[in-house]
C-alpha positions, 0 to 999 in steps of 0.5 A: 525597756527591760530585755525580754527573757529567752523563751522556755522550750515548748512542744506544740502540735502544729496544725495544717498550713494556711487555708482560704480566707475567713468570712466576717463571722463563723460559728463553730460546730462543736458541742462545748462552750462558746468562745468569742474570737475577734481579729483586727482585719481581713486586709492582712493575710496573716490575720485571716490565717490566725483566725482560721487556725484558732477556730480550728484548734478550739473546735478540735477541743469541742468548743463552739467559736464565734470568729469576727473581723473588725476591719481595723475599725475600733468601734466595730470591734467593741460592738463585736465583743459586746455582742459575743458577751451578750451571746453567752461567750464564756471566754474571749480571745482578742487581737485588738485594732487599738490595744488601748481602746477596749477598756469598756468592753473589757469591763463588761466582760469582767462584770460577766466573769468572762476571762480574756486572752490577748492575742499577739497584741497586748490589751492596755489600760485595763486590769481585766486581761488574764493572759497574753499569747505572742512572740518574742517581740523585742527579739523580732526587732533585733533580728530585723536590725541584724538582717539589715546589717548583714544585707549591707555587709556590715556583719556576716550571717554568724554575727561576725564583722563584715567586709563593708565599712560604710557609711550607709544611708538608711531610713527607719519605719516603725509600726502603728503607735496604737499597737504595743508590739510596735515599740518592742520591735522598734526598741529591739532594732535600735538596741542593735543599730544605735552603736552603728548610728553613733559611730556614723557607720549608718546615717539616717539622712532625714534625721527621723530616728525617734519612734514617734516620727517614724510610726505607720498608723494601722501598719498601712502599706500605702501610708508607708509608700507615701512617706517613703516617696516623700523621703526619696524626693527630698532627702535623697534627690542627690544620694541613694538610700542603702537600706530601710528598716521596715517592721512589717511586710505590708509596709515593706511592699509599700516602701519597695513600690516607692523605690521602684517609682523613683528609679531603684532596681533591679538592685534594691536597698536592703529592706527588712520585714515581718510575718512572711506574707506570701507577696513578700516571700516572693519578693525576697525570692526575686531579690527585691525585699531582703528579709522577713521575720517568720512567726509561725502563727499555727503554733501561736494559735495552738498555744492560745487554744490550749491556754483557753481550754485550760482557763475554761476548765478552771486551771492556770495555763501551763504554757506561761513562760514570761511573768514579768515583762508585759505591763499593760499600764495597770497590771503585768499580764502573764504571757507565753512567748514563741520564738521568731525566725529570720528569713532570707533567700538563703533559708526561705525554702527550709524554714517556710516550705519544708515546714509546710507553711507554704508550698513551692507552687504557692511561691512560684 
């Protein structure tokens, strides 16, 4: 995979922090054109907030918004998109359940001359994807792997060699195989971990090191728990696991549940994560999960709304900063990438509380 280029500087207006859960469908009150927004599920707090933030930003621009959640059901999401097309939506923003399963609705959108922005998850296998808004996903994986090494003591916080020598036993988890981002996260992490694996400093005792053997369909925490339970009761009956590369906080909490069920604690293996979900941030504060990757979805929503407004006005979005790296199998989709931030107990307050993403009361 080609390494993703650094993000160009951008100044965006931050909207208010996370609010109450969204309903399945919300119609905006602006007087502008209708924008259809479809999100994957309300079972993850980050998607609830993404939908709310996009809706709010688009309505501030005067647009009307039809916001829907597919509840991780691909046919349901396809029907929602087709309904939005029939209702007269002039632009679609789609965070897909399965990025390769929406070619027919995208064809219908193209037939109706409706532009499409892929939100955080790349829409694959279709030429009818106009733009993509996301984070530096390869870098997310790099940061996850670096935090795993730092937690194990193999490197310091500033990237220098640490005092620990290993070998350390680790296991690898990846995201959903139908989400293009999962491969970016995994490949980014492995670009950092491979030299340590080759040297024997890190050991994956299960032998499960390729992407296809470590995926977690639908990013499901319960699926991750069951897989971790199986590893602990077979591979780790006589030895301890020292670290787990986890790509997402929901998966991380499933892994931690399995560890607790098998006698780990109060000292836990180093477990990574992503999305700075409330439960995982509390877990980091409690010295259970070690780290997460914070992606300020308020910024992503703001940028996406600005892109949408430009497209609706017949302009090319000025926010684009990557024109080469996101090939959906049919075309390279012009993209805007935001920077992620690695979060541990040492910096969570500065990154998450002082930025207004969470309050101290929420984290108690």
